[in-house]
C-alpha positions in Angstrom: 75.7 -66.9 -52.8 72.5 -65.0 -52.0 69.2 -66.3 -53.2 67.6 -64.6 -56.1 64.1 -65.4 -54.7 63.5 -62.1 -52.8 64.5 -59.8 -55.6 61.8 -61.1 -58.0 58.8 -59.0 -58.8 55.7 -61.2 -58.1 53.6 -59.5 -60.8 54.2 -58.6 -64.3 53.9 -54.9 -63.6 57.2 -53.0 -63.2 56.4 -51.7 -59.6 54.4 -52.7 -56.5 51.6 -50.2 -57.1 49.7 -52.7 -59.1 46.5 -52.0 -57.1 46.3 -48.4 -58.2 44.7 -47.7 -61.5 46.9 -44.9 -62.9 44.2 -43.4 -65.0 41.8 -42.9 -62.0 44.2 -42.4 -59.1 43.6 -38.6 -59.0 39.8 -39.0 -58.6 40.0 -39.0 -54.8 42.7 -36.6 -53.9 42.4 -34.3 -50.9 40.1 -31.8 -52.7 37.9 -34.6 -53.9 37.8 -36.1 -50.4 36.8 -32.7 -48.9 34.1 -32.3 -51.6 32.7 -35.7 -50.6 32.7 -34.8 -46.9 30.9 -31.5 -47.5 28.4 -33.3 -49.8 27.7 -36.0 -47.2 27.3 -33.3 -44.5 24.9 -31.4 -46.7 22.8 -34.5 -47.4 22.8 -35.3 -43.7 21.7 -31.8 -42.8 18.9 -31.7 -45.3 17.6 -35.1 -44.3 17.5 -34.2 -40.6 15.8 -30.8 -41.2 12.3 -32.1 -40.7 13.2 -33.7 -37.3 15.0 -30.5 -36.3 11.9 -28.5 -37.1 9.8 -30.8 -34.9 12.3 -30.6 -32.1 12.6 -26.8 -32.3 8.8 -26.4 -32.3 8.5 -28.7 -29.3 11.3 -26.9 -27.3 10.1 -23.4 -28.1 6.6 -24.3 -26.9 7.7 -25.8 -23.6 7.3 -22.6 -21.6 3.7 -22.1 -22.6 2.7 -25.8 -22.8 -0.3 -26.4 -20.8 -1.2 -29.8 -19.6 -4.6 -31.1 -18.7 -5.4 -29.7 -15.3 -4.9 -32.2 -12.6 -6.5 -32.0 -9.1 -3.8 -32.3 -6.5 -5.9 -32.1 -3.3 -8.7 -30.3 -1.6 -7.8 -27.1 0.2 -9.2 -28.4 3.5 -6.9 -31.4 3.4 -3.6 -29.4 3.4 -2.8 -27.3 6.5 -0.7 -24.2 6.3 3.0 -25.2 6.4 2.4 -28.7 5.2 3.4 -30.3 2.0 2.3 -33.3 -0.1 3.8 -35.2 -3.0 1.9 -35.7 -6.3 2.6 -36.6 -9.9 2.6 -34.0 -12.7 2.5 -33.8 -15.7 3.1 -37.5 -16.2 2.7 -40.4 -13.9 6.5 -40.7 -13.5 7.1 -37.0 -12.8 7.3 -36.4 -9.0 6.3 -33.1 -7.7 5.8 -31.4 -4.3 3.0 -29.0 -3.3 3.6 -26.7 -0.3 1.0 -24.5 1.3 2.7 -21.3 2.6 -0.3 -19.3 3.7 -4.1 -19.2 3.6 -4.1 -18.6 -0.2 -0.5 -19.1 -1.3 0.6 -22.5 -2.7 3.9 -23.3 -4.4 4.7 -26.5 -6.3 7.9 -27.7 -7.9 9.1 -30.8 -9.7 10.5 -32.9 -6.9 14.0 -33.7 -8.3 17.1 -31.9 -7.3 18.7 -30.1 -10.3 22.1 -31.4 -9.3 21.6 -35.2 -9.6 17.8 -35.6 -9.5 17.6 -36.8 -5.9 14.1 -36.2 -4.3 13.7 -32.9 -2.5 12.0 -32.8 0.9 10.1 -30.1 2.6 11.4 -29.5 6.2 8.6 -27.5 7.8 10.5 -26.6 11.0 13.3 -25.0 9.1 11.2 -23.7 6.2 13.5 -25.1 3.6 13.5 -27.6 0.8 16.4 -29.9 1.2 18.1 -32.4 -1.0 19.6 -35.0 1.3 22.0 -36.5 -1.2 24.5 -33.6 -1.2 22.9 -31.2 1.3 21.4 -28.9 -1.3 18.9 -26.4 -0.2 16.2 -24.5 -2.2 14.3 -21.3 -1.4 10.7 -22.3 -1.0 9.3 -19.1 -2.4 11.3 -19.2 -5.7 12.8 -22.7 -6.0 16.3 -21.0 -6.3 19.2 -23.0 -4.8 20.5 -21.4 -1.6 23.2 -23.9 -0.6 25.0 -27.0 -1.8 25.9 -28.1 -5.3 22.7 -27.4 -7.2 23.1 -24.4 -9.6 19.7 -24.2 -11.2 16.3 -23.6 -9.6 13.7 -26.3 -9.4 11.2 -26.2 -12.3 8.0 -24.6 -10.9 4.6 -26.1 -11.4 2.0 -23.4 -11.6 -1.1 -24.1 -9.6 -4.5 -22.6 -9.3 -7.2 -22.9 -6.6 -10.7 -23.4 -7.9 -13.8 -24.6 -6.2 -12.0 -25.6 -3.0 -9.4 -27.7 -4.7 -5.8 -27.1 -5.9 -5.0 -27.9 -9.5 -1.7 -28.2 -11.3 -1.8 -26.3 -14.5 1.6 -26.2 -16.2 5.3 -26.6 -15.7 7.3 -23.4 -15.8 10.8 -24.3 -17.0 13.7 -22.6 -15.3 15.1 -19.7 -17.2 18.7 -19.6 -18.2 
């Protein structure tokens, strides 16, 4: 004879949905849930708007942002065809200055646009080379000419004044 134990209802209600309040169970249907999601997204969007404005303002001004001019070297200390490393605009931003002719200097941020390995100037070949994956950059423009890098090196604009070379601003690569 089977036991009557498993057929008993453990609560006084007549079904097992005792945890649902029947009068309020339609409050959070799909439509209500979607309204809640849209409302939460709206609150999040409005609350992040001030930070978005600050970020947009900063990003839009990067192309024209001018840093305090930093002396890189004296003109007499850098021979034609030679290069030297320096830091600009911050103390942790490596850069390279190359003297191409009597009055022409080029400078780039010294991090390959592929995986940020340092880029070296090879005077004998007249190329900027990333040794990590054999990337090469055109020294005149910073545009990649070989290897995996797809974007040009960010250019640092320099000016020569009173016998010294100064870094003025970072020109971001254009998309």
